[in-house]
Every structure is written in C-alpha cells, then in structure tokens.
C-alpha positions as CSV (number, residue, x, y, z in Angstrom):
1,M,-10.6,24.1,-12.0
2,A,-12.1,27.2,-13.7
3,S,-11.1,30.8,-14.1
4,G,-12.1,32.8,-11.1
5,E,-11.7,30.1,-8.5
6,P,-9.1,30.8,-5.8
7,S,-7.2,27.6,-6.6
8,F,-7.1,28.5,-10.3
9,D,-5.9,32.0,-9.6
10,R,-3.0,30.7,-7.4
11,L,-2.0,28.2,-10.1
12,H,-2.2,31.0,-12.7
13,E,0.0,33.1,-10.5
14,L,2.5,30.3,-10.1
15,L,2.8,29.4,-13.8
16,R,2.5,33.0,-15.1
17,P,1.1,32.1,-18.6
18,G,1.4,35.7,-19.7
19,Y,5.2,35.5,-19.3
20,T,6.8,35.4,-22.7
21,G,10.5,35.5,-21.8
22,T,12.9,32.7,-21.2
23,R,15.8,32.0,-18.8
24,P,18.9,29.9,-19.4
25,V,18.7,26.4,-17.9
26,P,21.3,23.6,-17.7
27,R,22.2,22.2,-21.1
28,A,20.9,18.8,-20.2
29,W,17.5,20.2,-19.7
30,T,17.4,21.7,-23.2
31,R,18.1,18.2,-24.5
32,G,15.2,16.6,-22.6
33,R,17.1,15.3,-19.6
34,Y,15.3,17.4,-17.0
35,P,13.8,16.4,-13.6
36,R,10.5,14.5,-13.3
37,V,7.5,16.5,-14.4
38,R,5.5,17.5,-11.4
39,V,2.4,19.0,-13.1
40,T,1.4,19.5,-16.7
41,V,-1.2,22.2,-17.4
42,V,-2.9,22.6,-20.8
43,W,-4.2,26.1,-21.3
44,G,-7.2,26.0,-23.7
45,L,-9.8,28.3,-25.1
46,T,-13.3,27.0,-25.5
47,G,-16.0,28.1,-28.0
48,V,-13.8,28.4,-31.0
49,G,-13.8,26.7,-34.4
50,G,-16.7,25.9,-36.7
51,W,-17.3,26.4,-40.3
52,P,-15.3,26.6,-42.6
53,Q,-12.4,25.2,-40.5
54,T,-14.3,22.2,-39.2
55,S,-17.5,20.4,-40.1
56,R,-19.1,21.3,-36.7
57,A,-21.2,24.2,-35.7
58,P,-19.3,27.3,-34.4
59,G,-18.4,27.4,-30.8
60,G,-18.1,23.7,-30.0
61,D,-14.3,23.3,-30.3
62,T,-11.4,23.9,-27.9
63,A,-8.1,25.4,-29.0
64,V,-5.0,24.4,-27.1
65,E,-3.1,27.7,-26.6
66,R,-0.2,26.7,-24.5
67,V,1.2,23.8,-22.4
68,D,3.1,24.4,-19.2
69,Q,5.1,21.8,-17.2
70,L,6.3,22.3,-13.7
71,F,9.6,20.8,-12.5
72,L,11.4,20.9,-9.2
73,A,15.1,21.3,-9.6
74,G,17.6,19.6,-7.4
75,D,18.1,22.7,-5.3
76,G,14.3,23.0,-4.7
77,T,13.6,25.8,-7.2
78,P,10.4,25.3,-9.2
79,W,10.8,25.8,-12.9
80,V,8.2,26.2,-15.6
81,R,8.7,24.8,-19.1
82,T,6.4,26.4,-21.7
83,D,5.5,25.4,-25.2
84,P,3.6,28.5,-26.4
85,A,2.4,26.7,-29.6
86,P,1.9,23.0,-28.9
87,D,0.2,22.3,-32.2
88,V,3.2,23.5,-34.1
89,Q,6.3,21.2,-34.5
90,D,9.0,23.7,-33.5
91,D,11.7,24.1,-30.9
92,D,10.2,27.2,-29.3
93,I,10.4,26.0,-25.7
94,R,10.7,28.6,-22.9
95,W,11.8,28.3,-19.3
96,H,11.4,30.5,-16.2
97,P,11.6,29.9,-12.5
98,A,8.5,30.1,-10.4
99,R,8.1,31.6,-6.9
100,R,9.2,29.0,-4.3
101,D,6.8,30.3,-1.6
102,L,3.8,30.1,-3.9
103,Y,4.9,26.6,-5.0
104,D,5.2,25.4,-1.4
105,R,1.7,26.8,-0.6
106,L,0.1,25.1,-3.5
107,D,1.9,21.8,-2.8
108,R,0.8,21.8,0.9
109,A,-2.8,22.6,-0.2
110,G,-2.7,19.5,-2.6
111,L,-3.3,21.6,-5.7
112,L,-0.3,20.0,-7.5
113,G,-1.6,16.5,-7.3
114,A,0.0,13.9,-5.0
115,P,2.7,15.3,-2.8
116,A,6.2,15.2,-4.2
117,P,7.9,11.9,-3.4
118,A,10.0,12.3,-0.3
119,A,13.6,11.4,-0.6
120,P,14.2,7.9,0.7
121,G,15.9,7.6,4.1
122,R,18.7,5.6,2.4
123,S,21.6,7.9,1.5
124,R,23.8,5.2,-0.1
125,P,23.2,2.5,-2.8
126,W,22.4,-1.1,-1.9
127,S,25.4,-3.3,-1.4
128,A,25.7,-6.7,-3.2
129,V,25.1,-8.5,0.1
130,E,21.9,-6.5,0.7
131,L,20.7,-7.2,-2.8
132,W,21.3,-10.9,-2.4
133,R,19.5,-11.0,0.9
134,A,16.5,-9.2,-0.6
135,A,16.4,-11.5,-3.6
136,A,16.7,-14.6,-1.3
137,G,13.8,-13.3,0.8
138,G,11.6,-12.8,-2.2
139,L,12.5,-16.2,-3.5
140,A,11.7,-17.9,-0.2
141,A,8.4,-16.0,0.0
142,G,7.5,-17.1,-3.5
143,A,8.4,-20.8,-2.8
144,A,6.3,-20.8,0.4
145,G,3.3,-19.3,-1.4
146,T,3.6,-21.9,-4.1
147,L,3.7,-24.7,-1.6
148,L,0.6,-23.3,0.2
149,V,-1.4,-23.0,-3.0
150,R,-0.4,-26.6,-4.1
151,R,-1.3,-27.9,-0.7
152,A,-4.7,-26.2,-0.8
153,A,-5.3,-27.6,-4.4
154,D,-4.4,-31.1,-3.3
155,R,-7.1,-31.2,-0.6
156,R,-10.2,-33.3,-1.1
157,R,-13.1,-31.8,-3.1
158,T,-10.8,-29.3,-5.0
159,G,-9.7,-29.7,-8.5
160,P,-11.3,-32.0,-11.2
161,P,-13.7,-34.7,-10.0
162,R,-11.9,-37.8,-9.0
163,G,-13.1,-41.3,-10.1
164,E,-15.5,-39.8,-12.6
165,P,-15.1,-39.7,-16.4
166,R,-13.4,-36.6,-17.6
167,Q,-14.3,-34.6,-20.6
168,E,-12.5,-35.4,-23.8
169,L,-11.8,-33.1,-26.7
170,I,-12.2,-34.7,-30.0
171,D,-10.8,-33.1,-33.2
172,L,-13.2,-33.5,-36.0
C-alpha cells in the first residue's frame, strides 16, 4: 500500500498517525495484557540516511517513524496503541479509540488482513466427559491409522528385500 491509494488513505484515517494525545485504558492494557493485536502498521520514511551516519550513499535507508497496533476491545471498540519512537527504549506508549464505522468498512473490505475470528458457537467450557470423549476419539483414530500403516507395510513387495542379503555396517 502506498500513499495516495484509496486503501492507504482509509487506513491512515482509521489509525490517525498525526494524533499525539492519549486516552486512559484499562490498567491491564498498560501492563501488556491487552486483546489480541489485529493489525500492526509500521510507518516509515524512505530516502533518508547516508554519510556520515551510515556507510551507504544518501537516500537508500528507511527510518521507522512510528508503530501503530490496532486492537478490538471486548465491547467492539477499535483501539490504536502507538509507539511514537520505536527505536528508543522508553515507556512512551499512547492509546486512542478509532472510529467503529471506519473499522467495520475496512474489515469488510479485507484491508485488515484475515477477518477477525468469529466467536465460537460454544458459550460454555467443555465438561470433563466431553474432554474424555474427544480424547478417546483421537486415540481411536490414531490407533486405527497405525494399524492401517502397519498392514500396508507388511504387504508383499514393501519394506526391505526378503531372502536377500542385507547391508551391513562395519565400524572400522
């Protein structure tokens, strides 16, 4: 995606990289226990660098200016987590909500990668009986597969030659 393309412009509008403020978020989020990252965008500037900072000719490097990550909160609100200086080890992390209607449009258009995983139809955890049934089914399928493979290997003309001398490894 490049600047000037409609999809880039919509992503730019959603993430608002020019926004410098921050909003309060749940304390767990500030400690790194936030929802799954939906999208990570690295904002870069090309054509920088060169002598004397690097040993390459001017204009061939890329500077990482900012990293934005998009999250979807439990209530469906999209949030943007911004590191305005990713090359500096500091705790300057900024948060702001994004527009829900714009997020939905980009998600439907497939611009945010694979669609967000749908919530499973199961609303309760598995019971012990269901877990045992699933484990028994897996064990039975594995045993049946093993028997089929062994049966195929025991057929004539498979495996090592029968009645012929076998190779021998001699340690010198």
